[in-house]
N, C-alpha and C positions, 0 to 999 in steps of 0.2 A: 808489141812482141807477141808471138804465138806460143801458148803453152803446149808442151810435147805430151805425147801419150803416156811418158813415164810420169809426168806430173799428175795427169788426170787419174792415172791408176793409183798413184801414192795417196792423193787426197780422197779418192773415192774409197779406198780400202779402209782408211781411217773413218770415213763417214759410216761405212758399214759396220765397223767395229763398234760405233757408238749407237747403233740403232736399237740395242737392247732396251726394253722398257725400263724407265727410271721413275722413281718416286720423288716427288719434291721433299727436301729435307731442309733443316735449319742450316744457315751458313756455318762452315767450320771456322770462319774467322771468329776470333774471341770478342766478348763485349768491350766497349770502350773503356778505357781506364777511368779512375776516379775523376770527379769533377766534369764528367761528360765530354771529355775532349775526344777527338779522334786521335787514337793513341799514336804516340811516336812508334814508328815500326809497322803501324797498321798498314797492310799492303793496300795501296790505291789501284783498284782495278781499272779506274778510268786512265791510268798510265798506259795500259796495253790494250784496252778495248777501243776500237775505232771502226767506223763503216769502211767497207771496201769502196773503191772509186765508183762514182755514180755516173759514169759516162756509158753510152750505149742504150740499145732499146729496152734493156731490163732494168735501167736506173730507177724508174718508178716503183717497180716491185721490190727491188733491194731496199730502197729507202723505207717502203712500208714495213717489210720484215725487220729492218733495223730499229724502226720505231717500236715494233711490237716487242722486240728483243730488250730494248732499253727499258720500256715500260714494265715488263716482266721482272727484270733484275731489281727495279726500283722497289717492288713489293715482295721481294724474296720468292717469286714464283720461278723457280729455278728450272722446273720441268718445261714450263711454257717458253722460257728463255731458250731453253736447249732445242726445242722444236723449231723456233724461228731462226736460231743459228744454223741448224741443218739445212733450212730453206735457202739461207744465204750462200752456204758452201756449194749447194746444188746449182743455184743460179750462176754463181761464179765459174764453175766447172763447165757449164754449158756456153760460155762466151767464146766465140771463135777466134777472138783476138783480145788478149788481156796481158797486163803486167803480172809477172810471177808473184809480186808481193800481195796481190789481191787474194790469191788462194791462200797464202799463208796467214793473212789477216783474218780471213773468214774462219780458218781452223783455230787461230787464237781465241776468237770470240766464242767458238763452240767450246773449246777447252775450258774457257774461264766459267762458262755457265755450268758445265759438268763438275768442275772442282768445287764451285759454291754449292752445288747440289750434293756434294759428298762423293761423287764417283771419280776418285782420284786415279785409278788405274787407266780408265778411258781418257781422262783429261790429259794425263801424262803422254798418251799414245798420240794424242792430237797436237800437243805442244811439240813433240818430237817430230811429228809429221811436217809442221810449220817449219821447223829448222831444217829438216832434210830437203824440203822443197826449195828453200833459199840456196842451200849449199850445192844442189844438183845443178845449179847454174855456173858453178865454178868459183863462187865468191864466198870463200870460208871466213872472211873477216867483214862481211857487210854489217853496217850499222843496224839493219833491219833484223839482225839475228838477236838483238839485245831483248826485245820485247818477249818473244817466245822463250828465251832462255830465262828471263825473270819469272814467268809464269811456271815453267817447268820447275825452277828452283823452289817456288812456293809450295807446288804439289809435293816435291820430294821431301821438303822439310816436314809436311804433314804426315806423310807415309813412311819415309825412310830415315828421318832424323837430319841433323844439321851437317854432318860430314859430306854427304853426297850433294846436298843443296849448295853448300858454300863452294864446293868444286865447280858447280855449274855457274855460280855467280862470278867466280874467278875468271871463268872463260869470258862472261859477259863484260867484265871490267877490263880485261885485256883488249877486247874488240873496240871498247869505248876509247881506250888509250890510244890505240892505233889510229882511229878516225878523228878523234878530237884532241888528242894531246893528254899527257899525264896529269894535267892540273885543270881539266875542263869541268865545268858544272854538269855536263853530261854524266859524270860519274855518280852524282848525288843520288838518283834513284836506286841504282844499284847498291851503293853503300847503305842507303835506308833499308833495302831488303835484307842485306847482311846483318844490319843492327837488329832488325826485327827477329830473325832467326836466333841471333844471340840471346836477345831478351827472353824469348819463349823457351829456350833451353837452359837458362840460368848461367850463361857465360858472361858474366858481367865484365870481365877484363876486355873481351872482344868488343862487346857493346861500347864500352868506353873508348876503345880505340877507333871504332867506326865513327862515334860522335865527333872525336877530335879531328878526324879527316874531313868530315862534312863541314865542320865549322871553319877549318883552315881553307878549305876551297872557297867558301863564301868570303872570307877575308881577303883572299886574293882578288875577288871580283869587286868587292865594295870596301870602302874605307870604314874604320871601326865604328864611327858615329853615324853611318849612313842610315837613312830610313829604310832602304832596300834590304838592310840586314835584319830587320824586324821578324819577318817569317822564319828565318833560320834560328834567331834567338828564342822565339816561342817554341819551336821544335826541341831545341837544345834543353830549355827549362823542363819540358815534359818528360824528356828522357832522363834527365837528372832526378826528377821525381820518382820515376819508376826505379831507378837504381838506388834510391835512398841517399842521394847526395845533397842533402839538406842545404849545406852552406854554399855549395855551388849553384844550387837552383835559386837560392835567394840573391846571390850576386847577379845571375843572369837577368832576374826580374828587375833588379836595380838598373842595369843597362837598359832594358826595355823602356822602363819608366823615364830614364834620362833622355833617351833618343825621342821618344814620343812627346815628351813635355817641350823639348826644344823645337821639334819640327811641326807639331800640331797644336801646341798649346797645353797649359797645365790643366785645363778643365776639359780635355778632349774625352769623348765618350769611350774610345778604345782603350783608355787607362783603366777602366773598371775592372777588366778581367786581370791584368797584372798586379793590380792592388789587392784584389781578392786573393790571388795565388800567392803573392809574397807575404800577405797576412797570415795565411795558413802555415808557412814555414816557421812562424813564430809561436804557433800555438802548442806544438810539441817538440820537445828536444829529441836528441837521437836515440834515446832509450825509450821514447814513447810515452814519457810522463808529460802531462800538461804543466804549464807555468805561466806566471804573469810577470813580464819584464818590467824593469823600472820605467817610470813615465817620463824620464829626461831624454829618451832617445825614441826613434821611430820603433814602434812595436805592432803587434797584431791589431791592437785597438785603433792605433793611429792610422794604419793603412785601410782598415775596414771603414772607419769614419770617412776617409777621403772617398772611397768608393760609394759610400751612402750620399755624400754631399754631390757628387757628379751625377748619380742616378736620379737624385731629387731635382736637379736643375737643368739637366740636358734636354734638349727638345728631341733627341733621338731615343731617349729612354721610354719605357712603358712600365705598366704595372708589375709585369713578371720580373723585369730587370730591378725595379726598386725593391721588390719583396725579397728577392734573392740576396741583395746586399744587406738589407735589414736583418734577415735571418742569419746571415754570416755574422754580423756583429753580435746579435743575440746569442747565437751558439757559442761564440767566444766567451761571453760573460758567463754562460751557463757552466762551461768547462772550468773556468777559473773561480767559480763560486760567488759571482756578484749577482745574486738572485733578483734583487729588485729591478736593476737596469734590464736584465734578461726578460723578466716577465712584462715590463713596460713595452719593450720592442715587440715581443711575440703578440701582445694584445693589439698594438697598432697594426701590425702586419695582418692580423686577423681581420680587423676593421677595413684595411685597405682592399684586401681581396674579397671581402664580402661585399663591398660596394659595387661591384661588378658581377652580374649574374653569370657571365661567361667564366669568371675565375673561381667559382665555388668549388669545382672539382679539384683544381689546383690547390686551393686553400685547405681542403680536406687531406689531400695528398702531403702536403707540407706541415700541417699543424694537427691533424687528428690522427695521424699515424706516428708511432714511436719511431724515433731516428737515434741510432747510437752515435754518440759523439766522441767518447773515449772508451774504448772496447779492446783493452789489451789482455789476451788470453793468457792463461798460466802456460808454463813450459810444459810440453807434452812428454817429458821424461820425469818420472817421480823424483829421482835423486840428483838431479841436475846441479842442485846447489851445493852438494857435499861431495860428489865425486867427479872426475874428469875423465873417466875411463869408459864412458858410454860408447864411444866409437869403436872401442876394442872389443865389445860385446858382438857376438854372432846373433843374427836374427832369431835363431832358435832359442836363445836365451831369454828373450823378452816376451813378456805376457802383457796383455791389454786389460787395463783397468778402466772402470766407468765411474764417474761422479755426476749426479744430478742434483742441482740446487733449485729451490723456489726463492723468489724474492719479489719485493714490491718497489715500484719506481714512484717516488714521491713527486710532489708538485713542481720541486726545483730540479728534477732530472736525476737526483741521486738515488741510490739503492739501499733499502733497509729490509728488515725481517728476513734475513737470509737463512735458509734451512736446507740441510741435506735431506733429500727425499729418496735418493737411490745411491747405494755405494756397493761397488764389488771390485775388490775385496772389502768387506765391512770392517771398520775400526782402524783404517789406515790413516791415523790422525794427522801426521805431517802433510799428506797430500789434501786431506779434507780442510786443513788450515790454510794451505796455499790458494785452494780454489775459493774459499770463503773471502780471503784477502783480496783476490783479484776481482771477484764480483762486487765486493764493496767499493772498488774504485771505478766501476763502470758508470759512465755518465751519458744520459739520453736527453734528447730534445723533448721536453715535457709534452704530454699529450693535451691538446686543447679541445674542449667540446663546448660549443655555444660561446666562444670566446674566453673561457675560463680554464685555467690549468686543472687537471684532475689527476689523481694518482691511479696507477695501473697495478693492481694485485695480481698474485698468482702468475707471475712470469717465470719462465724456465731457462735454465742454461745447462747443457749436457757437455761434459768434458771427458773426452777419452785420452788416456795416456798410457805410456809404457812403463813397466817396472820389471825388476828381477826379483826372484824369492828372497834373495839376500837383502833387498831393500826394505822388506817388510819387518816391522817390530816382531820379536819372538812370538808374543802372544797371538797376534794376527796370524803369523805363519802356521803355529801349531793348530789353531782353530780351523784354518783353511784346510790343513792336512786331515784333521779329525773329521771333517765334514764329508770328505770323499772316501775316508776309511782306508786310504792308501797313499803313498807317495805321489805327489803331483807329477803329471806327465807334461813335459815341456815340448811344444810343437813349433 
């Protein structure tokens, strides 16, 4: 099929719009969530990035440019990726005979590089150009529209917020429904994009709704105990973790463990991750306080030990896996105050990592640097415990206070020698007490030097909080007024 002058002009205009010099920037995509997972809702660029067709005399050059493009993206060299993508657009436009979707795919690749490089406006122009190119052929419900619409929505979410982005994704979902039916797994990537936007903008209710729809679609395709359900269950557990759904997350990991044990065996290497993850759901209760469950039922200790046992015996395991499992168990003992067991495991892990020269940097990162294990900060409103009318206050009524404390981290990871070293306003004793109490509950993975736990003195924690003048004790309020010589101005 021959592309028309309209198509050439359309894509060429977009290419020209993107020719302005650009500087490589860090990806706007946020860091992976805790536990180094690819986050639930993390946009998978590989879903929409593809090479144009490799037929024709220019196929070798397009392949070379696409390889350059992929290599540049892999190292976050977004400016270089953009240059290669522009070359692909030019090559596709020069073809005398081509499918309309090749132009659109080249524009999608270009837009993705620009979005990752932070140039949202130009990226949105190129995503829209890809959409317009497909629609110009008279096919307003083509399945090929889904990829550029997903990319466009991701850029809109970054620049314009969730409302516009969700509207775009609703259209993509409608197109998918028309082409594949209302219960097709083709909907899942679109629903994941919607879920990502909901998470990033704090709309937990919408995120839960999207998660339920994704899980329901998976259950329509696979039976409840099928091994094929495992990727969806892992995704579900990670979303539940982000949403703070501790009990639901725990139950999901139980399903994962049950299915994996039945289909792959009770000592399968893939069980390590769910054992570690479910163990962490037992370390903290919903309020963020650590506790040690009764030994008569599976608890964090039980699950961590299972992970250690598999890591120690599996032929697929390595030193890094073994040390990660040992550290998880040791950290648990530190949090619940079983110092002797924790120290023994930390020492063993130190020796394990020291035995291999290539693991020394990992050893120092894991054990020579302080790691917070329980770090619940005080509330950032001074009077939250006594008044419930904080949300009725206007922003102009709230002032900012600062407290900085110094403390020592002992060999068992607990904190001592807590001292106030900066206070503004000074003498605000209720807030000072609250910060002291919070810091006293901080727990760290102890710092090990040459295999020995060492204390870490002169650590600092700075806490900013909000207060109203009416929250201050009378003496502090009068002293604060006297220091300025006039009534305080509220800004």
